[in-house]
N, C-alpha and C positions, 0 to 999 in steps of 0.2 A: 849863347846869350849869356848873360848872369842875371841869376832871377833872383829875388827879394823875397822869398817866404818870412811874411812874422808869424811867429805861435807855429814854426814849422817843426818843433819835439811834439806837438799834441796829435790826436788822432787824424783828423784830416791830413793836417801840414805834413806830417810823418808819410802818408800816404802819396801827397801831392810833390815831396821832396823825390821820392823813387821815380815817379813818373819824368819830371823832370830831368834828372840824369842819365833816365833810360833814353830820353830826348837827345842828349849832346849837350844840355845844358849845364852851364856850372851854376851851385847853388851855395845862394847864403842866407842863414836860418838866422833868426834875432828871438830868444826866449827866453823868458825867466822863470820856467816850471810850473808855474804856478797850480796851473791843469793837466802841462804837459809832462814828457817823462824823457830821462835819458835814456832808457829802457827801446821807447818806440825809436830812434835815431840809429843806435849803437853799432847797427850793420854796417851804418853809412859813413861813420867815422875816417874810415880808413881809406874812403877814397878821398882823390886827390881833387877832387872838383865838388866836394862839400865843407862847408866852411860854418860851423857855428858858434855865435857870438851870447854868453847867457846873459842876458844885462834885459830890462825892460824898454819894451816902446816907449817909455815916459822920459827916457832918457834920449833928450832933442840930440847932444851931441855925438854920441855914437849912430844913432837915426842917422842924421846929417852924412857921416861918415859912408855909410854901406848903401846909404839912395846914391849917392853920389857915383858910386864904384858900379850899381846897377843898371841893368837895362828898363827891368818891369817888376813888377809889386806884386805880390798875391799878400793882401793885407787879410790873414786867417785870425791874427790875436786879437781874443775876447774876453772876458769874462764868460763862463757859460755855464750851463747845465740849471737846471731848476733851485736843488739846494742851494746853489752859491748865490744864486741872486735872493733866495728868501733870508739867509744865512748872514752875508755880509752886501747889501745893497746898496755902502757908500763905495764899496771899490768895485764895485758892476756897473754902476753908470761912470765913475769916474776912469777907470782902465777903456769902455766904452767910447767916449766921448772926447777925454781927452787924447786917449793915445791914436785914437783915428783921426783928431785933427792934426798930432805930426806928422805922421804918416801923409797927410792930403799936403800941407806947408812945406813937408822937406820935398813930394814928387813934383808939387807946382816950381818949386825951385831950380827944380834940375831939369824938369818935362820928362818924367816919367811917368811911364803910361801904367794905370795900376788898377788892379778887381777888387774891390772890397765884398769880402763875406760879409753878407745879412742874414734876416733868417724868417722862419713864416710865423714867428711869433707877432709879426709885424699888424698881421693880420687880425689880432688879437680873436676876438669870440664870435668874429664871425664868421655864419656856419651854414649859410642858405644854399651856396651851390660851390663845388671845386673852386679855388682862390685862385683867380687872375691881378695879374699883376697890377692891374690899374683900379681893381677894387675901393671902393671906400673901408677905410679901416673902422671898427669895434672894439675900442678898450674901456675897460672897467674904470671904477673911481683908483683916485691915486690911492685910497688908503689902500689898495688893494698892492701889497708888496710888488707881486709878480710881472706885474704889468711894468716895473722901472726899464726892465730889461726892452720889451716892445718896445715903449720908449725912445732909449737911450739907443737903440740900434736905428730907429727912425731918424734922429740926430743923425747919426753914421751918412744916410741915404741922403738927407734934405745938404748935409755938408757937400758931399760928394757931385751933388747934383747941379749945387753954387757952384762950386771948381770949374763945372764942368761948361757951367753957362757965361759964370763971369770972368775965368783964367784959361777957357778955351784947354783946359787938362785933359785927356785920355782918362775915362773914368768908365770901368762895369760896374754892375752890382747884381749880385746873384743871392738870392734867398733860399735858402737852405730848408727841405725841408725833412727832418727827419733821418740825417745822414748816419748810418752803422755799419758796422764789419770790424774786422779781427783790431785788436791794438784798443777798441773805445774801453773805458774805465764805467765802473760799474760805481764806482765813488761821489759821481756828482746829481744821482736820480735820473740817468741813463736806462732808458725801462727794456730793451733786450738785453743788455749785459746784466741787467738784474735780474731777471728772470731765469736766465741762462745758469747766473751763476747758484741760484738759489734753487733751479730744477737736478743740478747736478750736484749738489752738495744733499739731496733730497731735504731741502729745507721749505719753507713755507715760501710758497707765492705770494707775494704781499702785492693785489691790487690795489690803487688810490679812486678810493668814492667807487662807484655800484659797476666801474669795468663795461658801459656799454658806449662811453667815449671813443670815436674812431680816431687812426692815426693810419697814415701812410710812411713807409720806411723805406729808406733808397740805399742800393748798395755804395759804398763809398770807393769804389774804383769806378761807376757811373759817373759820380758829384765829378771826380777828378780829369777824366776822360771834357767833361761838360766843359768846368772851367778853364781847361786849356785850350779849347776851340773856340771858345767865347774871348777870349784872348789873341786872340788871329785873326778876328773882326772886326775891322774901322768903322760898320754899320751897328756894331753892339756896342758903339761909345756912347757914353749917356742914357743910358738905357738900363734897365731891371730886369730881370729874369728869373723866374722860377726854378728851380730845378728838385726836382721828386722822381716819384710814383706816384702813379696813379692809382695804383692796388691797395683797397681798403681793409682795415682790419681791426673791429673793438680789440679793446682792451683785453677781455674778456676770453674773446677769440686767439688770440694772439698769446696769452698764458697758456691756452688747453693745446695750441702748436705746441712750443717749446716744451710740455710737461710728454707729450707725446715724443717729440723729435729726440728727447732724451731719456724715455723709459724710466721716467723720474717719480719715485712716491711720492711729493710734495703734495701736501694739501694746498688750493688755490684760496686763497683767505681777502676778504676785503674790509679796509682799514679806512676810516674819514683824512683825508685832506689835512683839515686842521688837528690831527693827532701826529700827523705827520710833520707838519711843517705851521701849523700854528696859525695862528689867527693872521689875515694879510693874501691869502691865498685863494685866486679863484681859476679855473680850470675852464679850456672850450670844451666843447661836446664833438665837436668834427674838424679835422684840418687835412684837407687832401687838395692837393695840386693842382691847378689847369697849369699845363706844360704843350699848350697850342703851338705859344710865341717862340718857343726855344726849339722847337722840334721845326716851327718853320726856317728858324735863321740856319739852324746848325745839322740839321736832320737827328735830333735826340730822341734816342729811344731807352729806356733801363733796360739791361740787360740780364740782370739778376731780378729773381721771383723771388715772392719774401720765406718760401720756402727753401730756398739758395743763402738765402742771408743767412739765416737763421741756423741751417746745417754749418756754414763757415765760421760763426760767431762762436758756435758747439764744442770744433775741433779748434780755435784759438784757446779757449780757456781747458779744453781736458790738456793743453799743451801740448 
């Protein structure tokens, strides 16, 4: 098949492109390199089945041509990372909302199946239990800028659902929970790359807040395998699926694991959110997915444990 991957030069996108090529597909990528990198895909550029367009998904004419020639679309292009959200809220909102609107319009024009990559940020500060797809969402005040990302991705999901219901467009929505692995940059506030890089350099490992907040981390290879299987299932269309790991860890515990794994002399220090991000930031205390829905549909079960993920990222940064 001919597959379009928006944001294909990004962290997750580049791994997806590899898997699709290995599957025998012809892959088309569009990326403006705002958060992606040519280094992520340089090993693919000589592949005759790999085609890369350096442009933005906001370019309607370019998107029209790409969508028309492809059979399916994985829409991964987005403004990502807490730091980018806090520093550039306008870019975040416009890229996520307008960009997705263009993708869905073009997909509907040519009736091409599309997977929309969404986020665990959708759930906001909900902490009562592991998060199910149909849970109510708890978002903070609009004065707290970090919720702009959650709201923009919520609109993406609402729009995708609307196209499915009203236009009968085959759409699948995947909510990613802290996807990590090789090629993930530390530039946009991603916690494991930041901790690993600091530990390898014996620099302070900086924890935001008290470090008691918990997260779950999923290897990019598990995520890529899941989205590819979802796209093969007609019964996934019009629905939303969590993709992540149920292995929970505190940020403080994560820092200690990384320090031990690297035999680092780094000091673990705590810094307030306001000092890092300024006013307008609000964090959530817990974020762990319930993955029973996707497990039931495709037999999804993450293979990589957190220890494996950490070692994989360490090896990547060691070069």
